[in-house]
N, C-alpha and C positions, 0 to 999 in steps of 0.2 A: 756737705763745705759745711754751710751755711752753721749746720746745728752743731756741728765739731766745731770750728767758733766759738759758738753762745758756751757751750760747753767746759770749751778750755779757759775762756772770761768769765762763768762764773766760779772756776775752780779759783783764777786768781785774787776775785770779789774777795771768794771766802778766807782767802790765807790772811788777805790786808782784812778784812771784818774781823778775824781770831786776835792778830797784834794788839787793833786800835779796841779791842774790848776790854782783851789781858793787860794790856798797857795803864789801863785807866784803874787795873784792879791794888790794891795794895801800897804800893807806893808809887805808882807808875806817875802819874800829877809833879811827884817831884822829881822825877827823874827825868820827863821831860821838859822840865821849865831847866833843869840844872844843864841840859844834852845844849841846850840853846845860848849859852852863853857865849864862846870864843865861836871866831871864824872857821877854823878848820871842822867843828864838827858841823857847822852850819854850811859848809861845802859838801858835807857828806850827805847830811841829808837831805838838800835839795839834789845830789845826783842821785840818789837812791830813788827820790821823788821819782826825776826824772827818770830812769830807767822804770821803774814800773809805768809812767805814763806812757810812755813807747810800746814796753812789752802790750802794754792792755791797748794799742793804737794797732799795731803790729797785727795781735789778737784776732782784733774784731774784720777789719779792714783789706791790708798787705798782703804781699805775696813775694817777699824780697827775695830772691836770689834761690830761684826755683834748682833744689839739688838732683829731680827725674820726674818725665810727665806723666807717671806712674805713680803716685806715691802711696796707693793704700797699704801697701804691707809697711815699710817707710812709718807712715800714719800709728800703723796699730801695735807695731813697737813704741811708738814715739807714743801713744797714749797708757799702756803699761807704764814705762817709768816715768811718764807726768803723774800720774796717781799714786806710785811709790813714792814718790817724791814729795807730793803733796801730803798723805797722809802720813809719814814721815817727819815732815817737820809741824805742822800740824800736832801732834800728837806730843814730839817734843817739847815742841810752845805752853800745852796743856802743862806739859809734866812739870817743867822750870817753873809755871805758876809767877809766885814775885820773887822767885830769886832772877829774872829775868833781868838785864840792862842791855841796852843801847849797843851795840858794836863798837861806836866812835866812841864811850865814853871810861872804854877800859878800866873799872874800878871793881869795887866790892862794895855793896853797902854793909852801912852795920846793922848787924842781925840775916845776915844773906848768910844761907849754908847749904853744902853742901849736897844735891839731889842725886840719888843713888838705886833708887825705884823706877821702875818703869823700863820704859826706852831707854836709858839712860843706867842700866842693870847691864846694856851692852857695849852699850856705847856714846864716849864722851860729847861727841855736836851731833847730836842727830836733824839739829833745824839747820845745819851748813848743809850738811850731808843731803838734807830734802829738799834745801832749795840747790843744790847745784842738780839734781836729779829732775827736780821739777822746769828746770830751764832744758836742761838737755832733752827731754820730753818733749817741754814747748816747741822748739824747736824742730823735733822731728817730725812731730805731728803736725804742722804746719809746712814740713818740707823744704825747710831752709838750711840754704851754706851758712847760717849766720853761727850753727850749731856749732861752727868751729871757734867762738866764743870761750866758749864752757870751760877747757882746758882753761885758757886765759885766768874765769873766774875760779878753778879748782887753784889755782895757785894761791890768790891772793888768798881765800878759806884756809891754804897749808901756811901763809904768811902769819895769818889774823889768828888761828887754832896758835900757834905758837907761842904767839905775843900773850894771848888770854890765858896759857895754861901756863907761861910762869908766873904770872900775876897770880892767879888760883893757887899756885904751887904756894908763894908765900905770903899769902892770906887768909884759905880755909886751913883747918883741922883736916891731916885724914885724904888732901889730895894726892897727893905723888904715892898712898898705896889703892888710891882708886884707880891712878892712872894704870899700874902692874895690873890692875884685872881686868880693866879694860882695854877697848879696842877704838881708837878716832869716829872712826867713822862706818867702816861694816865690820861687823860681829867676828868676832873668830878669826879676822883674817887682817885687815888695816884700819 
């Protein structure tokens, strides 16, 4: 179990590391300074940090609300989902490159372009979908009923993607045509 916890924790660290390194790539510093100006944005940043710290502590130390006494099959399913989510989110972030904007910024940067290659060729929101899968897999791997919170997160993601797509549709040439040929979250399905 300790190896599993360390493995899951290192995945979370990798995820955060990729974001922090790429945030500083290109216009990342400008974005970071811009997003910290308003109280709502600071609240969202603090909330994200709280969730990350909680997940790290849970992953390393806590057995919260166990689902079953024999969690091995659940853990195997969870690890598979976790890895697919981690890979999807990281690949999405790498492909997005300097076109990435913090979710609380709600803006299109000058010079931002539409990314239609790689994983974005098939789905419009691989980072969100990857993060949802990562959390689903994490909670299943940890054998925790906190997995029931993931649908709430998915509804938040649905709202967020609707807001972002409306903004991108108004601001990025070709975005509507891109939406017509791709799915939001699951290639060829959803």
